[in-house]
C-alpha positions as CSV (number, residue, x, y, z in Angstrom):
1,M,0.2,0.0,0.1
2,K,1.7,3.2,-1.1
3,S,0.7,6.7,0.5
4,E,0.2,9.6,-1.7
5,E,1.4,11.9,0.9
6,A,3.9,10.2,3.2
7,S,6.9,9.9,0.8
8,P,9.2,6.6,0.9
9,V,12.9,7.2,2.6
10,P,14.8,8.8,-0.5
11,L,17.6,6.4,-1.4
12,S,19.7,9.5,-2.0
13,D,19.5,10.6,1.4
14,M,20.6,7.3,2.9
15,K,24.4,7.6,2.7
16,Y,24.9,5.3,5.3
17,L,23.9,2.4,3.2
18,G,26.4,0.3,2.0
19,D,26.4,-3.1,0.2
20,Q,24.9,-4.5,3.3
21,F,23.4,-3.4,6.5
22,P,21.5,-4.5,9.5
23,V,17.4,-4.5,9.1
24,Q,14.6,-5.5,11.1
25,V,12.0,-7.7,9.3
26,L,8.6,-6.0,9.7
27,S,6.3,-8.3,7.6
28,T,7.0,-10.9,4.9
29,N,4.1,-11.5,1.9
30,G,6.3,-13.3,-0.4
31,P,9.8,-13.2,-1.8
32,N,9.2,-10.0,-3.7
33,D,7.0,-8.4,-1.1
34,I,9.3,-8.1,2.0
35,W,9.0,-4.9,4.5
36,I,12.1,-3.9,6.4
37,R,13.2,-1.1,8.8
38,P,17.0,-0.4,8.6
39,E,18.2,-0.4,12.2
40,S,19.7,3.0,11.6
41,L,16.4,4.1,11.5
42,R,15.0,2.7,14.9
43,S,15.8,5.7,16.6
44,D,14.1,8.0,14.2
45,Y,11.1,5.5,14.5
46,L,11.0,5.6,18.3
47,T,11.3,9.5,18.2
48,L,8.3,10.0,15.7
49,S,6.2,7.7,17.8
50,R,6.9,9.5,21.0
51,V,6.5,12.9,19.4
52,L,3.2,11.9,17.4
53,S,1.5,10.7,20.7
54,G,2.6,13.5,23.0
55,Y,1.8,16.3,20.4
56,Y,-1.9,15.0,20.1
57,E,-2.0,14.3,23.7
58,S,-1.3,17.9,24.4
59,L,-4.2,19.0,22.1
60,G,-6.8,17.5,24.7
61,Q,-10.0,16.4,23.0
62,K,-9.2,15.4,19.5
63,R,-12.3,15.4,17.0
64,P,-12.1,12.2,14.9
65,L,-12.7,12.6,11.3
66,G,-16.2,12.3,10.0
67,L,-17.2,9.6,7.7
68,S,-17.8,12.0,4.8
69,E,-14.1,13.3,5.1
70,L,-12.4,9.9,4.9
71,S,-11.3,8.5,1.4
72,Q,-9.2,5.6,0.0
73,G,-5.6,6.2,0.1
74,M,-6.1,9.0,2.6
75,L,-3.0,9.4,5.1
76,V,-4.6,9.7,8.8
77,G,-3.7,9.3,12.5
78,V,-5.0,6.3,14.2
79,L,-5.8,6.5,17.9
80,R,-4.9,3.2,19.3
81,F,-2.2,2.6,22.2
82,G,-1.0,6.2,21.1
83,V,-1.0,7.7,17.4
84,H,0.0,5.9,14.5
85,R,0.1,6.9,10.8
86,A,-1.9,4.8,8.6
87,V,-3.4,4.9,5.0
88,I,-7.1,4.0,4.4
89,K,-6.8,0.7,2.3
90,E,-10.5,0.5,1.7
91,L,-13.8,1.9,3.2
92,P,-16.9,-0.3,4.0
93,D,-20.1,-0.3,2.4
94,D,-21.7,0.1,6.0
95,P,-20.4,2.7,8.0
96,G,-20.7,0.6,11.1
97,D,-18.1,-1.9,9.8
98,A,-14.3,-1.7,10.5
99,I,-12.2,0.4,8.0
100,D,-9.2,-1.5,6.5
101,V,-5.8,0.6,7.1
102,W,-2.2,0.0,6.4
103,Y,0.3,1.4,8.9
104,I,3.0,2.8,6.7
105,D,5.6,3.0,9.6
106,D,5.0,-0.5,10.9
107,A,4.1,-2.3,7.4
108,C,1.0,-4.0,8.7
109,S,-2.4,-4.3,8.1
110,G,-5.4,-3.5,10.4
111,Q,-9.0,-3.1,11.1
112,V,-10.3,0.4,12.8
113,M,-13.4,2.1,13.5
114,W,-14.0,5.7,12.0
115,H,-14.0,7.3,15.4
116,E,-10.5,6.2,16.2
117,L,-9.2,8.3,12.8
118,I,-8.1,11.8,13.2
119,Q,-6.4,14.4,10.9
120,L,-2.7,14.4,10.8
121,D,-0.9,17.9,10.7
122,D,1.0,18.5,7.5
123,V,4.5,18.2,9.1
124,F,3.5,14.6,10.2
125,K,2.3,13.7,6.8
126,K,5.9,15.1,5.3
127,I,7.9,12.5,7.5
128,P,9.2,9.6,5.2
129,R,7.6,6.2,6.1
130,M,9.8,4.1,8.3
131,A,9.1,1.0,6.3
132,I,11.2,0.0,3.1
133,H,10.0,-2.4,0.6
134,C,12.2,-5.0,-0.3
135,G,12.2,-8.3,-2.8
136,L,14.4,-11.1,-3.0
137,V,16.7,-10.7,-6.1
138,G,16.3,-13.4,-8.8
139,V,14.5,-16.1,-6.6
140,A,11.7,-17.8,-9.0
141,V,9.1,-19.4,-6.7
142,I,7.5,-22.7,-8.3
143,D,3.8,-21.5,-9.0
144,N,2.0,-24.1,-7.3
145,L,4.4,-24.0,-4.1
146,W,3.7,-20.3,-3.7
147,S,1.7,-20.4,-0.7
148,D,4.3,-22.8,1.0
149,A,7.1,-20.5,0.0
150,C,5.3,-17.5,1.6
151,S,4.6,-19.2,4.9
152,L,7.8,-20.4,5.3
153,L,9.3,-17.0,4.9
154,Q,6.8,-15.7,7.5
155,D,7.6,-18.2,9.9
156,F,11.4,-17.8,9.5
157,T,11.3,-14.1,9.5
158,F,8.7,-13.4,12.2
159,G,10.0,-10.8,14.5
160,M,13.6,-11.2,13.6
161,S,16.5,-9.1,12.8
162,G,18.6,-9.8,9.5
163,V,21.0,-8.1,7.2
164,L,20.2,-7.2,3.7
165,H,22.8,-7.7,1.1
166,V,21.8,-4.9,-1.8
167,E,21.9,-6.1,-5.2
168,N,19.9,-3.0,-6.5
169,A,17.8,-0.3,-5.7
170,V,14.9,1.4,-7.7
171,E,14.8,5.2,-6.9
172,E,11.1,5.4,-8.0
173,N,9.7,3.7,-4.9
174,S,12.7,3.0,-2.8
175,S,12.3,-0.6,-3.1
176,F,15.6,-2.7,-2.6
177,R,16.1,-5.9,-4.5
178,G,18.9,-8.2,-2.7
179,N,19.7,-11.1,-0.3
180,I,18.4,-11.2,3.0
181,S,20.0,-13.3,5.8
182,V,18.3,-14.2,9.1
183,N,20.4,-16.1,11.6
184,G,22.9,-16.5,9.0
185,E,20.6,-18.5,6.7
186,D,19.9,-16.7,3.3
187,L,16.5,-16.6,2.5
188,G,16.7,-17.3,-1.3
189,D,18.9,-20.3,-0.4
190,L,16.5,-21.4,2.0
191,L,13.8,-21.4,-0.7
192,L,16.2,-23.4,-3.1
193,R,17.0,-26.1,-0.4
194,R,13.3,-26.7,0.4
195,G,12.4,-27.0,-3.1
196,Y,9.9,-24.1,-3.2
197,A,12.1,-22.2,-6.0
198,T,14.2,-22.7,-9.2
199,E,18.1,-21.6,-9.5
200,R,18.0,-17.7,-9.1
201,K,20.2,-15.4,-11.3
202,Y,22.1,-12.5,-9.8
203,Y,21.7,-9.1,-11.1
204,L,24.4,-6.2,-11.2
205,R,23.9,-3.6,-8.3
206,Q,22.8,-0.5,-9.6
207,G,24.2,2.7,-8.0
208,F,22.0,4.8,-5.3
C-alpha cells in the first residue's frame, strides 16, 4: 500500500547504506514483498512515535474525522495505544463496519473504527515512511508452491532481525532488491533448499 502523502525514504538521502546493512524484518508477504526497517532508522522511528503521541495528547480532546471526510488512500492518524500513521486501504459499505488500514511505519494491516481516525498535521504527513519495501533478487518461486514458500518465509522471519545484501535499488519507490539473511540463513537459499524455488540469477547492483 503506497501513501500519496508520506513519501518513501529517498535512497539518495540514505548515505549510511553500503552493500549490506542490518535490518528489522517487519512483515513478509512473499519473496518480492518484504518490508524492512534499517536498524539505523530505529531511533527515528521511536522518536516519531513519541512525538506523535505527545503532540496529540497535548491537544486534549481530539475530534475524529467524519465519515464524509474519509477517502481511500488518505493518510490519517489512528488513535490506538498512542497515535500511528496509516493509509486507508478500503472503506466499507456499511459505516458501522471496520475500516481497513495500512500502518505505513510498521508495514502491517489493521482494522479500525471511523471514530479512531484523526486528521494529521502536515508536518507529520511529510515525514518519510519508516518501512522500506524489499524483494529477494532473482528468486523464482514455483507457481504451485507459492503459498508454501510464503508461509516458510513468514515463519522464519517473524519478529527477526537480519542483514540485507543490496543488489540493486529502485529510486522510483525506494524498493531494494537483494539477499536477506536471518540468523545466518540466506532466505533465497532457504527456498531453494526446500524445493520451493528454482535456481536464481544474480543481477548487477545499481548505484544509488
